[in-house]
KOLLO-501379 format. One line per field, with one value per residue: residue number from 0; residue in one letter; x, y, z of N, C-alpha, C in turn. Coordinates in steps of 0.001 Angstrom, whole numbers, always signed. Atoms other than C-alpha are relative to their C-alpha. Layout:
N
num = c(NUM; ...)
residu = c(A; ...)
n_X = c(X; ...)
n_Y = c(Y; ...)
n_Z = c(Z; ...)
ca_X = c(X; ...)
ca_Y = c(Y; ...)
ca_Z = c(Z; ...)
c_X = c(X; ...)
c_Y = c(Y; ...)
c_Z = c(Z; ...)
END
This chain:
194
num = c(0; 1; 2; 3; 4; 5; 6; 7; 8; 9; 10; 11; 12; 13; 14; 15; 16; 17; 18; 19; 20; 21; 22; 23; 24; 25; 26; 27; 28; 29; 30; 31; 32; 33; 34; 35; 36; 37; 38; 39; 40; 41; 42; 43; 44; 45; 46; 47; 48; 49; 50; 51; 52; 53; 54; 55; 56; 57; 58; 59; 60; 61; 62; 63; 64; 65; 66; 67; 68; 69; 70; 71; 72; 73; 74; 75; 76; 77; 78; 79; 80; 81; 82; 83; 84; 85; 86; 87; 88; 89; 90; 91; 92; 93; 94; 95; 96; 97; 98; 99; 100; 101; 102; 103; 104; 105; 106; 107; 108; 109; 110; 111; 112; 113; 114; 115; 116; 117; 118; 119; 120; 121; 122; 123; 124; 125; 126; 127; 128; 129; 130; 131; 132; 133; 134; 135; 136; 137; 138; 139; 140; 141; 142; 143; 144; 145; 146; 147; 148; 149; 150; 151; 152; 153; 154; 155; 156; 157; 158; 159; 160; 161; 162; 163; 164; 165; 166; 167; 168; 169; 170; 171; 172; 173; 174; 175; 176; 177; 178; 179; 180; 181; 182; 183; 184; 185; 186; 187; 188; 189; 190; 191; 192; 193)
residu = c(M; I; R; F; R; I; S; A; V; I; L; L; I; L; C; A; A; M; I; L; P; V; Y; A; Q; D; M; D; P; E; M; Q; K; A; W; E; E; Y; M; T; P; G; W; A; H; K; M; M; A; S; H; T; G; E; W; K; T; V; S; T; M; W; M; D; P; A; A; P; P; I; I; M; E; G; V; A; K; S; E; M; I; L; G; G; R; Y; L; K; S; T; H; S; G; V; M; M; G; M; P; F; E; G; M; S; L; E; G; Y; D; N; A; K; K; E; F; T; S; I; W; I; D; N; L; G; T; G; T; S; V; S; T; G; T; Y; D; K; K; T; N; T; I; T; Y; I; G; N; V; Y; D; P; M; Q; G; K; D; V; K; I; R; E; I; I; K; L; V; D; K; D; K; Y; T; I; E; M; Y; N; Y; M; G; D; Q; E; F; K; S; M; E; I; K; F; E; R; I; M)
n_X = c(-1010; +145; +1241; -263; -788; +874; +925; -755; -269; +1276; +282; -926; +455; +1223; -384; -658; +1027; +788; -841; -700; +762; +52; -1348; -248; +688; -787; -1378; -510; +150; -1269; -174; +987; -462; -1145; +518; +712; -1007; -648; +901; +682; -735; -487; -477; -597; +1086; +652; -878; +160; +1343; -26; -338; +1129; +459; -559; -1185; -766; -1406; -1040; -1147; -1267; -775; -1326; -428; -1432; -268; -472; +985; +1055; +1154; +1263; +1088; +1298; +1122; +969; +1016; +7; +1216; -333; +1095; -283; +749; -12; +294; -943; -1306; -955; +223; -153; -90; -189; -680; +87; -601; -608; -1446; -664; +1018; +669; +817; -637; +884; -692; +809; -744; +751; -815; +580; -856; +91; -23; -916; -1387; -228; -597; +843; -305; +485; -80; +211; +11; +414; +1; -1328; -712; +839; -465; +627; -967; +457; -881; +454; -434; +208; +452; -775; +925; -681; -3; +1295; -286; -108; -1109; +101; -1149; +473; -675; +773; -770; -468; -296; -1250; -1091; +309; +54; +642; -850; +520; +596; +397; +1097; +359; +1281; +17; +1362; -122; +1211; +1105; +260; -1228; -1096; -962; -728; -1306; -527; -1435; -473; -1428; -807; -1118; +126; +362; +1419; +377; +1428; +547; +1348; +681; +1402; +708; +1433; +836; +1371; +1055; +1222)
n_Y = c(+934; +163; +745; +1397; +594; +162; +1088; +1257; +317; +421; +1324; +931; +195; +804; +1377; +600; +233; +1175; +1184; +406; +929; +1310; +564; +347; +1256; +1088; -114; +995; -528; -575; -1280; -917; -380; -905; -1286; -634; -512; -1147; -1143; -330; -911; +622; -846; -1248; -849; -491; -1034; -1185; -542; -851; -1359; -679; -1177; -1296; -270; -1251; +334; -1030; +510; -734; +459; -540; +177; +258; +199; -1226; -1066; -23; +774; -605; +589; -75; +651; +457; +977; +1249; +798; +1368; +970; +1292; +179; +1325; +1048; +17; +505; -1090; -1249; -1178; -1226; -1259; -975; -1369; -1020; -1121; +45; -1183; -825; +704; +1130; +1313; +1161; +1266; +1190; +1254; +1252; +1016; +1330; +1087; +1146; +1220; +992; -460; -357; -1334; -1161; -815; -1368; -828; -1402; -1021; -1305; -1063; -621; +659; +831; +1373; +896; +671; +1326; +581; +1223; -50; +1098; -413; +466; +52; -469; -1466; -431; -879; +500; -668; +69; -393; -256; -1030; -1173; -840; -1265; -872; -742; +893; +487; +1465; +659; +177; +944; -561; +925; -610; +769; -345; +425; +33; -397; +557; -65; -1389; -686; +719; -883; +482; -618; +340; -233; -59; +220; -870; +920; +1126; -518; -56; -1047; -89; -1066; -376; +662; -402; +454; +128; +70; +235; -994; +798)
n_Z = c(-464; -1444; -223; +349; -1089; -1158; +325; -38; -1402; -580; +549; -645; -1380; +54; +362; -1166; -1019; +389; +178; -1217; -848; +657; -110; -1404; -289; +580; -470; -935; -1373; -487; +687; -539; -1340; +174; +473; -1109; -949; +624; +122; -1249; -873; -1234; -1100; +489; +474; -1215; -539; +851; -233; -1193; +441; +637; -719; +384; -816; +88; +267; -75; +752; -61; +1159; +221; +1394; -94; -1432; -648; +168; -1024; +456; +425; -788; +667; -662; +980; -372; +759; -138; +393; +37; +603; +1240; +633; -965; -1117; +456; +219; -727; +859; -806; +719; -853; +497; -845; +725; -172; +570; +640; +1097; -438; +135; +15; +223; -223; -154; +34; -665; -32; -470; +895; -809; +570; -117; -1410; -61; +213; +1174; -129; +1211; -363; +1045; -507; +1007; +86; +1088; +865; -146; -968; -870; -401; -1010; -651; -1384; -941; -1322; -1142; -1140; -1215; -28; +525; +1136; +1363; +683; +1466; +826; +1358; +783; +389; +913; -560; +1145; -205; +393; +1343; +26; -1131; -1177; -977; -1212; -1062; -741; -1193; -606; -1402; -516; -1404; -602; +949; +374; +414; +639; +651; +1171; +228; +1309; +169; +1387; +164; +855; +216; -923; -1314; -320; -935; -275; +836; -402; -1101; -66; -1198; +235; -1193; +446; -213; -51)
ca_X = c(-16780; -17284; -20908; -19685; -17131; -19708; -22183; -19486; -18605; -22278; -22737; -19651; -20962; -24391; -22814; -20626; -23653; -25469; -22532; -20791; -23683; -23956; -20177; -20122; -22648; -20348; -17171; -15129; -15799; -12100; -11955; -15132; -13736; -10493; -12459; -14672; -11618; -10078; -13181; -14383; -13371; -11327; -9446; -7599; -10793; -12367; -9344; -9644; -13380; -12471; -11311; -14759; -16132; -15025; -11637; -9924; -6400; -3286; -498; +3104; +5204; +8889; +9937; +13575; +15045; +16559; +13462; +10812; +7631; +4358; +1282; -2119; -5404; -8074; -10792; -10825; -13953; -13613; -16008; -15804; -16868; -17521; -18990; -16445; -13399; -11791; -11420; -11985; -10890; -11261; -9082; -9522; -7854; -5981; -2237; -229; -3454; -4569; -7435; -6133; -7987; -6744; -8143; -6825; -8018; -6730; -7282; -5935; -5226; -6142; -4014; -861; -1260; -443; -2075; -2267; -2622; -3361; -3097; -4039; -4384; -4721; -1026; -56; -1323; +404; -723; +1238; +935; +2349; +2177; +2437; +2475; +944; +2990; +739; +3341; +3520; -22; +1318; +1018; +4222; +3894; +6713; +6103; +7068; +5892; +6945; +9018; +8843; +11834; +14024; +12256; +11802; +10019; +11386; +10956; +8666; +7971; +4729; +3837; +242; +102; -3250; -3367; -6967; -10464; -10483; -6870; -4215; -1150; +603; +4325; +5859; +9545; +11092; +14549; +17077; +19614; +20265; +19240; +15803; +14080; +10699; +8649; +5219; +3266; -541; -2490; -6080; -8696; -12242; -15000; -17777)
ca_Y = c(+7604; +8248; +7030; +3865; +3245; +3824; +1522; -1157; -957; -1214; -4206; -5882; -5362; -6776; -9829; -10454; -10114; -12809; -15163; -15163; -16703; -19513; -20018; -20037; -22889; -25008; -23964; -26584; -26269; -25646; -22926; -21390; -21422; -19782; -17068; -16435; -16086; -13667; -11472; -11470; -8452; -9453; -8005; -5396; -4095; -3829; -1832; +497; +907; +2452; +5499; +6223; +9616; +13232; +14384; +17677; +17594; +19602; +19069; +20143; +19983; +20474; +21087; +20824; +19552; +22985; +24999; +26179; +24091; +24969; +24406; +23609; +22891; +20940; +18332; +14686; +12633; +8842; +6067; +2373; +1499; -1614; -3653; -2674; -3581; -156; +3064; +6190; +9502; +13023; +15807; +19579; +22681; +25829; +25693; +28871; +30700; +28067; +25568; +22045; +18838; +15274; +11761; +8438; +4898; +2208; -1509; -4783; -7652; -10911; -12962; -10841; -10027; -6368; -2965; -759; +3022; +5261; +9060; +11877; +15632; +18962; +19825; +17591; +15209; +12042; +9103; +7827; +4095; +2430; -981; -1621; -3975; -3807; -4090; -5211; -4359; -661; -494; +1039; +509; +1282; +2024; +2170; +3730; +6356; +9857; +12188; +15148; +17958; +19717; +16635; +15722; +12060; +9580; +9486; +6858; +7652; +5960; +6603; +5503; +5498; +5344; +4304; +6187; +5426; +5440; +9252; +10040; +8877; +10324; +9983; +10652; +10807; +10554; +11579; +11004; +13481; +11185; +8533; +10778; +10254; +13214; +13778; +15758; +15722; +14936; +14956; +14756; +13537; +14189; +12901; +15491; +12972)
ca_Z = c(-63558; -59831; -60014; -61723; -58961; -56227; -57988; -58373; -54677; -53667; -55988; -54495; -50956; -51875; -53523; -50472; -48181; -50171; -50752; -47352; -45348; -47936; -47893; -44083; -44014; -46196; -44399; -42589; -38802; -38064; -40704; -39344; -35787; -36972; -38784; -35757; -33487; -35969; -36237; -32612; -30513; -27456; -24493; -26592; -28167; -24724; -23576; -26592; -25861; -22489; -24513; -25942; -24999; -25133; -23857; -23087; -24506; -23703; -26234; -25724; -28900; -29588; -33210; -32134; -28847; -28169; -29152; -26679; -26743; -28468; -26272; -27758; -26006; -27799; -27738; -28814; -29441; -29608; -30554; -31321; -34872; -36983; -34171; -31521; -33620; -34145; -32166; -34255; -32710; -34065; -32673; -32943; -31596; -32596; -33208; -33816; -34707; -37229; -36854; -36294; -37188; -36955; -37008; -35768; -36287; -33931; -34023; -32722; -35096; -33338; -35739; -35669; -31951; -32572; -32468; -35550; -35568; -38554; -38231; -40623; -40053; -41839; -41332; -44261; -46909; -45734; -43637; -40650; -39967; -36852; -35232; -31543; -28592; -25118; -21920; -19065; -16396; -17376; -18831; -22039; -25776; -27683; -31390; -33944; -37356; -39882; -40680; -43482; -42289; -44896; -43287; -43884; -47136; -46160; -43927; -40396; -37705; -34783; -31485; -29636; -26101; -24858; -21068; -19618; -16294; -15256; -16788; -16967; -17900; -20332; -22017; -25351; -25767; -29231; -30066; -33400; -34777; -36131; -37722; -35083; -32210; -30652; -29011; -27406; -29917; -28299; -25175; -25037; -21785; -22065; -19386; -19778; -20221; -20859)
c_X = c(-146; -1266; +199; +758; -864; -967; +701; +282; -1276; -360; +887; -435; -1257; +295; +632; -1020; -842; +835; +596; -830; -85; +1348; +282; -681; +811; +1433; +326; -92; +1279; +265; -957; +417; +1159; -476; -709; +966; +670; -902; -635; +839; +360; +454; +529; -1075; -772; +826; -125; -1350; -54; +342; -1153; -445; +647; +1093; +523; +1447; +887; +1240; +1190; +882; +1338; +395; +1476; +293; +407; -1034; -1013; -1230; -1158; -1093; -1310; -1038; -1010; -978; +167; -1301; +286; -1222; +498; -890; +137; -131; +997; +1382; +1064; -411; +304; -12; +191; +534; -159; +610; +488; +1481; +631; -992; -758; -862; +739; -1072; +847; -935; +908; -971; +923; -733; +985; -264; +150; +998; +1460; +381; +701; -1054; +443; -613; +226; -323; +41; -398; +107; +1328; +839; -972; +385; -789; +1099; -609; +1025; -586; +572; -340; -381; +891; -895; +625; -44; -1320; +175; -87; +1126; -109; +1334; -528; +845; -956; +888; +341; +360; +1294; +1210; -227; -49; -812; +1002; -700; -587; -282; -1047; -375; -1314; -10; -1422; +62; -1167; -1136; -280; +1233; +924; +909; +575; +1312; +494; +1472; +335; +1503; +583; +1289; -216; -482; -1514; -247; -1512; -567; -1389; -451; -1428; -603; -1492; -723; -1456; -924; -1325; +317)
c_Y = c(-275; -788; -1480; -695; -245; -1157; -1349; -430; -498; -1403; -1060; -313; -874; -1460; -716; -330; -1238; -1277; -487; -901; -1410; -691; -459; -1314; -1199; -37; -1133; +574; +619; +1353; +1046; +493; +992; +1383; +736; +558; +1252; +1238; +457; +952; -679; +1026; +1350; +977; +582; +1125; +1287; +669; +887; +1449; +699; +1166; +1260; +377; +1413; -405; +1226; -610; +926; -567; +724; -275; -390; -169; +1273; +1123; -17; -742; +871; -730; +179; -726; -396; -982; -1222; -732; -1379; -903; -1302; -152; -1446; -1122; -124; -492; +1091; +1222; +1160; +1238; +1199; +1027; +1386; +950; +1150; -37; +1160; +830; -665; -1130; -1313; -1076; -1237; -1161; -1210; -1168; -1049; -1330; -990; -1199; -1269; -1031; +399; +350; +1353; +1073; +695; +1372; +729; +1427; +863; +1320; +1042; +759; -633; -812; -1471; -771; -673; -1324; -586; -1316; -28; -1226; +577; -621; +82; +593; +1526; +596; +1000; -767; +793; -264; +406; +198; +1042; +1138; +840; +1319; +917; +787; -849; -577; -1514; -526; -124; -948; +758; -1133; +717; -913; +533; -588; +122; +256; -565; +213; +1420; +764; -960; +998; -685; +771; -445; +400; -47; -230; +1071; -766; -1215; +427; +68; +1172; +30; +1193; +443; -785; +534; -598; +36; -81; -52; +1185; -724; -1462)
c_Z = c(+1501; +315; -296; +1126; +1233; -231; +67; +1429; +674; -476; +655; +1433; +30; -342; +1196; +1082; -321; -11; +1320; +912; -600; +145; +1429; +376; -481; +523; +976; +1418; +560; -643; +560; +1388; -95; -428; +1129; +1039; -539; +43; +1314; +860; +1324; +1018; -485; -471; +1182; +623; -822; +249; +1246; -354; -706; +879; -539; +992; -219; -218; +194; -650; +166; -1096; -90; -1449; -72; +1487; +739; -33; +1146; -520; -475; +786; -760; +849; -1059; +588; -891; +287; -563; +70; -622; -1231; -483; +1029; +1125; -362; -129; +796; -940; +884; -906; +989; -613; +1020; -859; +291; -756; -813; -1127; +551; -262; +47; -267; +261; +117; -58; +591; +9; +595; -882; +837; -518; +214; +1434; +117; -240; -1284; +214; -1322; +418; -1246; +643; -1099; -66; -1112; -826; +98; +1048; +804; +460; +963; +498; +1410; +812; +1362; +1067; +1227; +1258; +118; -482; -1134; -1322; -645; -1490; -626; -1416; -688; -285; -919; +681; -1168; +158; -384; -1399; -115; +1173; +1138; +965; +1180; +983; +837; +1167; +551; +1402; +531; +1505; +810; -992; -491; -467; -746; -699; -1240; -60; -1363; -75; -1483; -17; -908; -207; +877; +1388; +180; +944; +156; -760; +444; +1225; +21; +1266; -290; +1344; -442; +338; +184; -258)
END
């Protein structure tokens, strides 16, 4: 069954590779221009590309506003993929004596004029998806999304702020909600290693 699915996906990709160039030749020039604008990396992708490399991370996490923080040091490796359209980052460290692994995928949708962030890690089996906007004045990207909280047994709203300090430093602040109350649940400081 798995081999069949893989073969079907490969066949679909090969068909698309043969059909799309023929279709593009017959495409209306306005449609072709719209498609090219949609698919061409722009200013936001260039900004994301500035995060490629290897980073030392220091994470401070609060499980509860009144609880003492948990500190974790780690490493993040980031690279642009799919022709400079998406930023893929892998994160690793040790948290409370356990190995930690996480991965994010960030992109910018030229049509919707918004950033998208997907996060997964080995502390759960869910996927967090957020959308965000860039504020040129503060040089920040603010994401709003949801993440499953096993302690509350439901999805909870999150707000994440990425602050671009300079080419070698940036920070991420995350805010969670307990009921209607927002509290800072995490801060990560990134410093370039390479």
